[in-house]
N, C-alpha and C positions, 0 to 999 in steps of 0.2 A: 478726228471725226470718224463716230462709228455708222455703220450700214443702214439706220433706221432713220438717222440724222440727214445721210445723203439721199436718201428714197423720198423724205419729206421736201427737201430742197428739190428732186426731180419733178414730186406732183406739182409744188409749186410755178414751178419755171413753167412746166407744159401747159398748166394750168392760167397761165399765163397769157403766151403764146397762143392759145385755142380763144381769148378773150379778144387778145387784139386783133385775130383771124377775123372775129364774129364780126366784128367792128367794120374791118376793111372791107369786107363782103358788101357793106350797102354802100349804095352809088353817093359817091359826095354831093350835096349841094348847096348852097347860097342863097339862104331864106331873105326875103327884105322885109324889116323890121321896124316900129316906133322905139323914140325912143325919148325918156325923158330924163333932164338933167334938175336937181334942186337949183330952188332959186339962185343961190350963192356960188354956185358952179364957176360960171364965168369970173369972180373975182379973185376965186380962192388958187389953191395950190395943191390941196392935200386931197388922200386917196379917198374914193369911197365907195361903200359896200356897191353890189349889183344884185338888183332881184330880177332872174330871168321871168316872164310871164310868158305861158303855153295856153291857146285859148282850146276851146271846145270845138266839136266839126264844124256848127254855124259859122265858126269865124275864119274857117277854109277860103280860100281864094288867092283872089291877086288884086284884091283891091283892102288897103289898110284899113280904111273908115269901118268894116267891120268888124277890126277888133275893136272899135269905140262902141260896142251892143251892148255890151256885159263886160263883167269881169274889171279886171284891173284897169285899163283900159279906159273903162266908161268912167271909175272915178278918177282918173286923171284928167277925162273931158271936161268934168262936172266942176273940175276948180281944186282938188284936194293936193295938198302938197305935201313934199315926200322929202325925208331927208338923205334919202338914199338914190342913187340910181335904176332907172326901169327900163327893160327891154322887154318889148314883144315882138317876135318874129311870129311871121303867118305861116302855114304849113299850106300846101296848096291843094286846089281842087283834087276829091278822088285820093288824098292820101291819108297817109296816118303820120304821127310824129316818132312812130317805128319804122318806115320804111326808107328812108335815107339818113345819112350820117351829116345833119345838119348843124352838127355842135362845133366840130371843129374848127370851120370859116366865122361861124357868129363868134366862138371866144377871140379866136384873131384877130379880126376886125376889132370888136368890141375893145379888148386890152388894149391893142395900136391906137385907136383915135381919141379914149376916155381916160380917164386918173382913174383908176378900179383897183381898191384893194384885194389884191386875189385872194384874199385869206377869208375873206367875207364875198362866197357869191352863193348865191340863194337860187333853187327853182322852185318853183308852186303854178299848179296849171289845174285846170275842171274840166272833166269826162272825158273828151281824148287828150285835153291836155294832163289831166291827172293821169294818165297810161304814160305819155310823154314824158312826166315827171319821174316816176318812178324807172322808166327806162333809160333815160339820158344821166340818172346816177347809177343805173347797174352798171353804164356800159365805163360811164367816167365818176366813180366814187370820191377820187383824188382830189378833183377841182370842186366837189362844195363842200361848205361848215354844215348845211339844215337844209331839208327840202318839205314842202308842204303841199302833198296830192288831194286832191277833192274828187272823189268819186270816181275813182279810177281804177286799174289794177295791174296783172303783167300778167302779159301772155305765157301760156303754159309753157312754150319754149325758152323761158328766159326764167323760171323758177329756178332752175341750177343753178343760177346765179346770184340767189339771194343773200349767199353770207357776204357778197363784195357790201352790203351795206350793212355790215355787223356793227362800225361803229360812228355811223352817220345817222346825227339824232333827226326825227322824223315823225313831223304829227300830221296825221293823216284823217280826214273827215269823209263821214256818207252816210245817208238818208237814211233811215230804215226800212222806209215806203218806195224807196226809188226803183221804178221799173221801168229806167233805160237799161242802166246798167247795176243790177243786183249788191247790193250791201255784201254779199258772201265774196264779190270778187277781193273786195279789201282785204275782209277779215281772210281769207285763205293767206292774204301777204302778212299780215299783220301775225298770226297762228308762228308762222314759219320767223318772224322776227323776235315776238318776245324774247326768247333765251339770251339774245344778246342785251335785251334793257334797256335799248334805246327808242323804242315806237312808244310814239304817243297817239292812240286812238280815240277819237269822239264819234260816238252814232248821236244820230241827231232823230228823234224819236217822231215819227210820221214824219218825218221830212221826206218831199219826193228827191228828183233829180236838181233841180233848177236852187241848188245851195251859192249861188254868185254872192248872195247877199254879205257872205261871211268875209266879203275882201272891203266893207264897207268902213268898217271901224281898223283899228290898229292892231289888234290882237295876235295875229297871225303874224303880221310885220315884226312887231314887240318882241314875239319869240323866238322868230329868226332870227334877229340880229344880235341876239345875247349871243350866238355861237358862232366861233372863227376857226378855220381852218388849221390843223395841224401842220407846223412844218417841222423839216430836219434842226436838230438843235445847234446848226450853224445859221438857221434862218432862212434856207435855200428852199426852192418847191419840195 
């Protein structure tokens, strides 16, 4: 084993330790959530894909009904049916999805309560939830099969971890006329990821910040569900 190879291994180990420490520094939290189960779930035994939806800032609070005002929970409330599980956690008031470590407890709770195919877990979100989608994927790239952030971005302090997403399929959206979160926030992340070839970026001409209508049809979900997270050759996580 030559010195160069040993040096690379050490660098990778240090980076992994630093990343784990950054996640550990965030206070742990349990966020309440809405759950949607496919209509055939009670009678079946199979495992289902899971889509995690992260709401925008206007959906923050301690009332889960706020999640139903727009986005994926809104269309669930309107009676749309899906062939996958949907979990919609609620970010507390005056916090961001990047403030606390909410994912660990959510993952444990969901995978222990429901029949979930852990190779087919996806996350999508809008605005504050778009930032949250990028962030949770940066922190846990090994948990997701694909992600779809809408009009979000990545905090300056986290851009150094962009390579964590190098193998993760991503489809991101942003309106060119967004005056709340400028499209430049998505563009700068895309520019860093294009070298890896797993990024799909849809610019929405003359669209503002309210692009939640994208969840009305199945295009985003059909795209996400095409992907399955890689496992070891023996099938282990």
